[in-house]
C-alpha atoms as one frame of an Amber mdcrd trajectory, in Angstrom:
protein
 -25.926-205.240-110.743 -29.558-204.877-109.822 -30.165-201.435-111.590 -33.616
-200.697-112.921 -32.132-198.484-115.854 -29.582-197.806-117.662 -27.214-194.841
-116.456 -24.675-192.642-118.143 -21.896-192.324-115.518 -19.418-189.675-115.897
 -16.174-190.199-113.596 -13.811-187.381-112.501 -10.940-189.883-111.656  -7.982
-189.206-109.695  -5.552-190.885-112.134  -5.063-191.860-115.649  -6.918-194.741
-117.042  -3.478-196.033-118.688  -1.166-195.055-115.920  -0.120-198.543-115.005
  -1.824-199.125-111.773  -4.734-200.979-111.866  -7.210-199.526-108.881 -10.681
-198.858-107.720 -11.189-196.451-110.622 -10.527-199.009-113.261 -11.953-202.077
-111.190 -15.261-200.352-110.713 -15.572-198.280-113.885 -14.925-201.441-116.138
 -17.403-203.300-114.307 -20.202-200.658-114.603 -19.586-200.123-118.369 -20.809
-203.845-118.585 -24.308-202.409-117.988 -23.953-198.552-118.158 -22.664-195.939
-120.200 -19.265-194.768-118.502 -17.104-191.735-119.353 -13.877-191.609-117.386
 -12.141-188.343-117.285  -8.440-188.818-116.742  -6.649-186.716-114.137  -3.661
-184.740-114.907  -2.236-182.870-118.064  -1.830-184.885-121.524   1.976-185.412
-122.180   3.518-183.127-124.468   4.263-186.123-126.863   0.706-186.849-126.765
  -0.433-183.339-127.546   1.974-183.124-130.478   0.724-186.553-132.003  -2.688
-185.338-131.688  -1.916-182.113-133.589  -0.394-184.094-136.291  -3.455-186.313
-136.621  -5.981-183.575-136.238  -5.884-180.547-138.720  -6.321-176.697-137.017
  -5.077-174.493-134.639  -7.094-176.032-131.892  -6.498-179.545-132.257  -4.059
-180.024-129.272  -7.052-178.569-126.834  -9.863-180.690-128.057 -10.853-183.548
-125.913  -9.341-187.138-127.076 -11.732-189.679-126.592 -10.870-193.318-126.817
 -12.810-196.435-126.125 -11.229-198.768-123.265 -12.385-201.636-121.543 -15.819
-201.054-123.091 -16.138-197.368-121.666 -14.995-193.987-123.155 -11.722-192.506
-121.792 -11.748-188.677-122.085  -8.248-186.790-122.033  -8.377-183.096-121.878
  -5.793-180.380-122.465  -4.496-178.923-119.227  -1.294-176.830-119.062   1.627
-178.955-117.707   3.510-175.846-116.169   1.179-175.467-113.061   2.632-178.615
-111.451   5.323-176.298-110.122   2.721-174.464-108.072   1.491-175.014-104.804
  -1.776-177.230-105.066  -3.538-174.948-103.222  -2.881-171.862-105.606  -5.951
-170.550-107.766  -4.200-171.027-110.963  -3.269-174.857-110.338  -6.901-175.557
-108.871  -8.244-173.739-112.309  -6.161-175.988-114.423  -6.330-179.123-112.460
 -10.077-179.167-111.609 -11.970-176.384-112.655 -11.209-176.386-116.184 -11.647
-180.134-116.445 -14.905-179.690-115.194 -15.874-176.842-117.887 -14.255-178.885
-120.728 -16.377-182.012-119.569 -19.772-179.791-119.654 -18.805-178.684-123.531
 -18.423-182.564-124.160 -21.772-183.239-122.709 -23.426-180.297-124.741 -22.014
-181.379-128.149 -22.999-185.107-127.135 -26.033-184.377-125.669 -25.550-185.774
-122.372 -27.948-184.446-120.116 -28.370-185.843-116.524 -25.492-188.434-115.844
 -24.439-189.607-112.537 -21.437-187.461-111.700 -18.914-189.726-110.004 -16.033
-188.123-108.229 -12.789-189.639-106.862 -10.409-186.682-106.401 -11.579-184.418
-103.451  -9.744-181.652-105.188 -12.751-180.950-107.327 -14.563-179.455-104.482
 -18.083-178.830-105.202 -17.574-177.914-108.456 -18.775-180.823-110.129 -22.186
-180.464-108.705 -22.701-177.599-111.150 -23.038-179.938-114.206 -26.441-181.110
-115.065 -26.703-184.398-113.240 -29.234-186.874-111.771 -26.871-187.525-108.810
 -23.386-186.628-107.587 -21.535-189.578-105.867 -18.191-188.756-104.015 -15.940
-192.150-103.886 -13.473-191.603-101.016 -10.839-193.999-101.363  -7.795-192.478
 -99.630  -6.939-189.858 -96.909  -5.807-187.178 -99.404  -4.629-184.768 -96.712
  -1.981-187.264 -95.610  -0.465-187.687 -98.693   3.096-186.275 -98.731   2.954
-184.225-102.112  -0.164-182.410-100.200   1.573-181.388 -96.973   1.595-177.688
 -98.006  -1.860-177.961 -98.742  -3.637-179.785 -96.228  -5.803-177.151 -95.046
  -6.956-176.328 -98.809  -7.511-180.287 -99.481  -9.608-180.633 -96.332 -11.817
-177.602 -97.390 -12.302-178.696-100.634 -13.198-182.373 -99.539 -15.275-181.078
 -97.072 -17.148-178.791 -99.556 -17.521-181.964-101.766 -19.069-184.248 -99.028
 -21.596-181.590 -98.291 -22.765-181.188-101.686 -22.621-184.876-103.099 -25.942
-186.869-102.798 -23.983-189.991-102.043 -20.572-190.561-100.316 -18.523-193.947
-100.374 -15.932-194.760 -98.038 -13.497-197.857 -98.385 -12.292-197.999 -94.458
 -13.590-197.157 -91.342 -11.514-194.140 -90.580 -12.846-192.394 -93.644 -16.286
-193.089 -92.853 -16.263-191.638 -89.594 -14.728-188.588 -90.749 -16.968-188.173
 -93.935 -20.211-188.992 -92.346 -20.222-185.704 -90.193 -20.653-183.854 -93.406
 -22.946-185.967 -95.257 -25.791-188.297 -93.944 -25.900-190.313 -96.961 -22.631
-191.744 -96.112 -21.783-195.487 -96.595 -19.006-197.819 -95.728 -18.407-200.219
 -98.526 -14.619-201.757 -98.128 -12.157-202.688-101.064 -12.316-206.059-102.399
 -10.045-208.053-104.802 -10.239-209.438-108.169 -10.549-213.312-107.049 -10.535
-214.712-110.331  -7.595-212.900-111.638  -5.592-214.058-108.651  -6.783-217.264
-108.644  -4.594-218.004-111.811  -1.773-218.219-109.444  -3.254-221.735-108.160
  -2.788-222.939-111.848  -0.179-225.368-112.047   0.431-224.782-115.807   1.149
-220.861-114.876   4.684-220.115-115.630   6.585-218.212-112.921   8.826-215.306
-114.168  12.155-216.321-114.500  13.476-213.480-112.174  11.235-214.819-109.368
  11.591-218.765-110.086  15.695-218.310-109.926  15.731-216.894-106.425  16.682
-218.614-103.571  13.680-219.909-101.661  11.576-218.999 -99.485  10.743-216.162
-101.094   8.854-213.378 -99.274   6.968-211.036-101.889   5.223-207.947-101.978
   3.336-206.269-104.807   2.604-202.446-104.856   4.088-198.783-104.818   7.495
-198.795-102.970   6.599-195.395-101.402   8.266-194.504 -97.773   4.973-192.726
 -96.484   3.354-196.606 -97.081   5.840-199.297 -97.080   7.772-199.712 -93.936
  11.255-200.486 -95.556  12.689-200.653 -92.108  10.804-203.958 -91.618  11.694
-205.183 -94.688  15.611-204.575 -94.013  15.299-205.888 -90.725  13.899-209.393
 -92.098  16.545-209.637 -94.920  19.189-209.125 -91.927  17.734-211.338 -89.989
  17.317-214.275 -92.676  19.921-213.762 -95.026  19.349-216.812 -96.907  15.666
-215.981 -97.711  14.747-213.635-100.890  12.766-210.652-100.630  10.909-209.824
-103.945   9.563-206.317-104.291   6.930-205.712-107.341   6.172-202.231-107.949
   6.983-198.516-109.107   9.138-196.499-106.899   7.996-193.374-105.509   4.508
-193.086-106.304   3.120-190.093-104.615   6.350-189.796-102.878   9.252-188.809
-104.754  11.443-188.548-102.123  11.338-192.082-101.148  15.037-193.704-100.750
  15.459-197.204-101.943  18.990-197.083-101.773  19.305-199.404 -98.623  17.162
-201.950 -99.835  19.097-202.167-103.041  22.145-202.659-100.917  20.684-205.584
 -99.256  21.939-208.496-101.323  18.821-210.609-100.772  16.505-207.911-101.623
  15.323-207.650-105.271  13.556-204.570-106.552  11.697-205.765-109.457   9.746
-202.729-110.734   6.292-202.177-111.864   4.876-205.169-113.740   1.295-204.901
-115.675  -1.659-206.115-114.037  -2.156-208.757-116.215   1.139-210.805-115.368
   0.808-210.239-111.450  -0.665-213.533-110.631   2.613-215.206-112.071   4.795
-213.412-109.881   2.471-213.882-106.662   2.673-217.557-107.565   6.435-217.530
-107.164   5.919-216.243-103.341   6.224-218.545-100.461   5.057-215.979 -98.347
   2.897-212.375 -99.219   3.512-209.632 -97.038   1.796-206.006 -96.536   4.164
-204.532 -94.137   2.871-200.944 -94.186   3.622-198.196 -91.834   1.025-197.111
 -89.159   0.243-193.249 -89.505  -2.165-191.034 -90.431  -2.490-192.181 -94.059
  -2.444-195.603 -93.365  -5.294-195.462 -90.776  -7.383-195.004 -93.778  -5.932
-197.656 -96.019  -7.756-200.613 -97.085  -5.461-202.223 -99.632  -6.818-204.027
-102.675  -3.765-206.351-102.672  -5.181-207.789 -99.245  -7.940-209.785-101.010
  -5.715-210.425-104.177  -3.121-212.090-101.823  -5.804-214.324-100.399  -7.173
-215.429-103.563  -3.827-216.554-104.618  -3.878-219.002-101.656  -0.399-217.670
-100.348  -0.102-217.131 -96.769  -0.033-213.111 -95.771   1.565-211.435 -93.131
   0.216-207.607 -92.542   1.056-205.098 -90.125  -1.658-203.948 -87.765  -4.135
-201.858 -90.404  -7.171-200.849 -88.586  -9.234-201.426 -91.849  -8.363-205.029
 -91.770  -9.200-205.679 -88.055 -12.246-208.027 -88.813  -9.870-210.067 -90.781
  -7.084-210.799 -88.457  -7.861-214.188 -87.997  -7.355-215.119 -91.629  -4.060
-213.810 -91.786  -0.747-213.223 -89.420  -0.291-209.811 -87.904   2.711-208.131
 -86.768   3.130-205.181 -84.523   6.907-204.753 -84.811   9.968-205.604 -87.079
  10.937-208.532 -84.653   7.279-209.939 -84.970   7.303-209.265 -88.666  10.271
-211.760 -89.000   8.650-214.393 -87.000   5.360-214.190 -88.404   6.983-214.676
 -91.822   8.702-217.491 -90.087   5.445-218.984 -89.138   3.809-218.391 -92.330
   6.068-221.142 -93.967   4.179-223.631 -92.036   1.086-223.083 -93.874  -1.695
-225.722 -93.828  -3.986-226.667 -96.421  -7.215-225.914 -94.392  -5.666-222.186
 -94.046  -5.011-221.885 -97.833  -8.811-222.983 -98.714 -10.299-220.674 -95.999
  -8.280-217.634 -97.253  -9.407-218.627-100.973 -13.020-218.916 -99.936 -12.902
-215.742 -98.132 -11.258-213.966-101.073 -14.181-215.525-103.234 -16.749-213.905
-101.017 -15.419-210.191-101.617 -15.362-209.625-105.162 -15.705-206.325-107.310
 -18.934-207.337-108.756 -20.359-207.685-105.301 -18.698-204.298-104.420 -20.278
-202.885-107.541 -23.728-204.743-106.545 -23.519-202.527-103.208 -22.515-199.394
-104.547 -25.231-199.218-107.009 -27.853-200.028-104.535 -27.170-197.278-102.548
 -27.124-195.222-105.843 -30.281-196.378-106.885 -31.902-195.872-103.457 -30.689
-192.208-103.353 -32.063-191.849-106.878 -35.588-192.940-105.901 -35.262-190.849
-102.702 -34.534-187.596-104.936 -37.478-188.275-107.785 -40.045-189.083-104.618
 -38.805-185.656-102.852 -39.198-184.092-106.559 -42.637-185.858-107.181 -43.902
-184.582-103.856 -43.384-181.012-104.683
């Protein structure tokens, strides 16, 4: 990755490592772990069943609250105790801030002391941590901004609190990374060391969809063709279900396959209309490992996101994943993807979405090769190299400043 030395990286994540959704955190940290010592701190409380299991394996009254450390994908995953009861409190409440964020930082401090970890790179994903991680001994603090958190439905009642926590984190960090232009424009106001490094995809993984020997799952293979497919969270604040229903009604002989969990970050999501459509098939969550087989079964891959405050800051990882699979891709007018509009078909309303899907069925071999080649130039390894180039440059600046005093 071009780094002059081996680093210890302490990552305060915004999700659990094994929550089933393979996102920025897993992609980046698993690759960093090939050359560095990476510790991923899970977000959220350990489940009651996990705490009970830990208590049976470890003797002593404090066993449930001891950190659980496991090796996964070449790195260490840390799971800290936190009371689950606070999930019923507003995100901005002092008690929830304490248990969700501040307590986790202090438990990480104890872990660092016990294992003699002196000056790691502290890498933060959740802005709810605010500036607290900077209180840890560190060589550098990185804030990796991958979402507009203030626009999450579950945080509507705590927008001002989240905005303030994020502002303080940006100002305190040594480096800020952003995955979309709108995020970059907002965060650079708080920190001059802010960089736009957009999302990419695992081209090698999704190129498996090109393998003629890869078997398409029966629940896809048995559907009437053509099959229009989507992979990702089925959440109302992102996915434009109105467009999907319009497509289903306008093309009743087509099949629409949706692979992903329902209601992630938006429990109010209502999929009853989708379930009622005879040619819409909600298949639920599937492991990341098998997704190329599902995408192989699509005739067209789609990203019909709503256009709102949240999606203005979204650069979907699935974009390059779909391109790598060779499938024609239809998207809504997502601002972060503007530079790639000439490679895909773009719809501005429900009728255009139907038309673009129809056009995509006439895909050409030249267009297919162009998409695969583009995806091959935007990989996670390349993105990690860019991130670490900025990290090493900032470390050198800080060292030079320290020596020059």
